[in-house]
C-alpha positions in Angstrom: 9.9 21.4 31.5 10.2 18.6 29.3 7.9 15.4 29.7 9.5 12.1 30.6 9.6 9.5 28.0 7.4 6.6 28.7 9.3 3.4 29.5 8.0 0.1 30.7 9.4 -2.2 33.7 12.6 -3.0 31.5 13.2 0.4 30.7 12.3 0.0 26.8 10.5 3.3 25.3 7.0 3.2 24.2 5.9 0.3 26.7 5.8 -3.2 26.2 5.9 -4.5 22.6 4.3 -7.9 23.5 1.0 -8.6 22.1 -1.1 -11.0 24.2 -3.4 -11.9 21.5 -0.9 -13.6 19.6 1.0 -16.8 20.8 3.4 -19.1 18.9 2.5 -22.8 18.9 4.6 -24.5 22.0 4.7 -28.2 20.1 5.2 -29.4 16.4 2.4 -31.2 14.2 1.1 -34.4 15.6 2.8 -37.1 13.6 0.3 -39.7 15.4 -2.8 -37.9 14.1 -1.2 -37.6 10.5 -0.4 -41.4 10.5 -3.8 -42.1 11.7 -5.4 -40.1 8.9 -3.6 -41.4 6.1 -4.3 -45.2 7.6 -7.9 -44.5 7.7 -7.8 -43.0 4.0 -6.1 -46.0 2.6 -8.7 -48.4 4.5 -11.6 -46.5 2.9 -10.0 -46.9 -0.7 -9.4 -50.5 -0.2 -13.1 -51.0 0.8 -14.4 -48.9 -2.0 -12.5 -50.8 -4.6 -13.3 -54.1 -3.2 -17.1 -53.1 -3.3 -16.6 -51.7 -6.7 -15.1 -55.4 -8.0 -17.9 -57.3 -6.4 -20.1 -55.2 -8.1 -19.0 -55.4 -11.6 -18.7 -59.2 -11.0 -22.2 -59.3 -10.1 -23.2 -57.0 -13.2 -21.3 -59.4 -15.7 -23.2 -62.3 -14.3 -26.2 -60.6 -14.8 -25.6 -59.5 -18.3 -24.4 -63.4 -19.0 -27.6 -64.6 -17.6 -30.1 -62.1 -19.5 -27.9 -62.9 -23.1 -30.5 -63.4 -25.9 -30.4 -66.7 -27.7 -27.9 -67.0 -30.4 -28.2 -68.9 -33.4 -25.9 -71.8 -34.0 -24.9 -70.6 -37.3 -23.2 -67.8 -35.6 -19.5 -68.0 -35.4 -18.0 -68.7 -31.9 -16.7 -65.9 -29.9 -13.1 -64.9 -30.7 -13.1 -66.3 -34.3 -13.0 -63.8 -37.0 -15.2 -63.9 -39.9 -14.1 -65.2 -43.3 -12.5 -63.1 -45.9 -13.3 -60.4 -47.2 -13.0 -58.5 -43.8 -13.2 -55.0 -42.7 -10.3 -53.2 -43.6 -8.6 -51.8 -40.5 -5.6 -50.1 -42.2 -6.1 -49.3 -45.7 -3.1 -47.0 -46.0 -1.0 -50.0 -45.1 -2.5 -52.5 -47.4 -2.4 -50.1 -50.3 1.4 -49.8 -49.7 1.9 -53.5 -49.6 -0.3 -54.0 -52.6 1.8 -51.4 -54.7 5.1 -52.9 -53.4 3.9 -56.2 -54.6 3.1 -54.8 -58.1 6.3 -53.0 -58.5 8.3 -56.2 -57.5 6.2 -58.3 -59.9 6.7 -55.8 -62.7 10.5 -56.0 -62.3 11.1 -59.5 -61.7 11.0 -63.0 -63.5 8.4 -65.5 -62.4 6.3 -68.3 -63.5 2.6 -67.7 -64.6 1.8 -71.4 -65.5 5.0 -73.6 -65.3 3.5 -76.6 -66.8 2.4 -74.6 -69.8 5.7 -72.8 -70.2 4.2 -69.3 -69.4 6.3 -67.0 -67.4 6.7 -63.2 -66.9 9.6 -61.2 -67.6 10.6 -57.5 -66.1 8.7 -54.7 -68.3 11.8 -53.4 -69.8 12.9 -56.8 -70.9 9.3 -57.5 -72.6 9.5 -54.0 -74.4 13.1 -54.8 -75.9 11.6 -58.4 -76.9 8.7 -56.6 -78.5 10.6 -54.3 -80.3 12.9 -57.0 -81.6 10.1 -59.4 -82.7 7.2 -57.4 -83.5 3.8 -57.5 -82.9 2.0 -60.7 -84.1 -0.6 -60.3 -87.4 -3.0 -62.6 -88.6 -1.5 -64.8 -91.4 -3.7 -64.9 -94.7 -6.0 -62.3 -96.4 -8.2 -60.1 -94.2 -11.5 -60.8 -93.3 -13.7 -59.9 -96.3 -16.5 -58.7 -93.7 -13.8 -56.4 -92.2 -14.2 -52.6 -92.3 -16.8 -50.8 -94.6 -17.5 -53.7 -96.8 -20.5 -54.8 -94.5 -23.8 -52.6 -95.8 -24.7 -50.1 -93.4 -28.2 -50.5 -91.6 -30.8 -48.1 -90.3 -30.8 -44.4 -90.7 -27.3 -42.4 -91.2 -26.6 -39.0 -90.0 -27.7 -37.3 -93.2 -31.2 -38.8 -93.1 -30.6 -41.6 -95.8 -32.4 -44.9 -95.4 -30.3 -47.5 -96.3 -31.8 -51.1 -96.4 -30.2 -53.9 -94.7 -28.4 -56.4 -96.7 -27.7 -54.1 -99.6 -24.7 -52.2 -100.6 -24.6 -48.6 -100.1 -25.7 -46.8 -103.5 -25.2 -43.0 -102.3 -21.6 -42.7 -103.8 -21.4 -41.3 -107.2 -19.3 -44.4 -108.5 -22.3 -46.9 -107.5 -25.2 -44.2 -108.7 -27.7 -45.9 -111.2 -27.3 -45.0 -114.7 -30.1 -42.6 -116.1 -30.8 -41.9 -119.9 -28.6 -39.4 -121.3 -30.4 -36.4 -122.6 -30.9 -36.1 -126.4 -29.1 -33.7 -128.2 -32.3 -32.8 -130.6 -34.5 -30.9 -128.8 -38.2 -31.5 -129.1 -40.8 -29.5 -130.8 -42.0 -27.9 -127.3 -38.4 -26.9 -126.5 -37.3 -25.8 -130.0 -40.1 -23.0 -130.4 -40.5 -21.0 -127.4 -44.1 -19.4 -126.5 -44.7 -16.0 -127.4 -45.0 -13.7 -124.4 -48.1 -12.5 -123.1 -49.4 -9.2 -122.9 -50.6 -7.4 -119.7 -54.2 -8.8 -120.1 -53.2 -12.2 -121.0 -53.3 -11.7 -124.7 -50.6 -12.3 -127.2 
């Protein structure tokens, strides 16, 4: 005979599906408990912040009382030292300096208005220079200009040139020497006879 399937009191096969060890919550989360925890946390944070504020005020007072003696020659607090000061933005200062140079180079302006000295743009200055030419010195050249002054000391060739005297090393300024005589001397006219191997004639 076949066996009868097992059923529970409600006629469901395999018995009851309820787990007695597992149950659901019969109420929601306590809102009162959450609000109470939040209020306590906020109170603790306020107390800690207030205590830290008083602590830093006390530290500041201690530091002020223990500061060393400051010389009266020192600048007051908050006052900038005189120029030149430390450059904090050198890149911006360089751009400003170059912009000022470019503006001065391409603009008109007075250098000394009382003396009638002004500056003109660089292109205009070039045109004026080409039109008028470079200034030259009036009159003869300086007699001590160029190579007219006697050299002093030792030259690169090892010649000793006395100070205050002209250079006598050139051919034109070389001292005149006696011309050789066209008539040979007796010693030059008759050559000596050759000697033999033993020293005899």
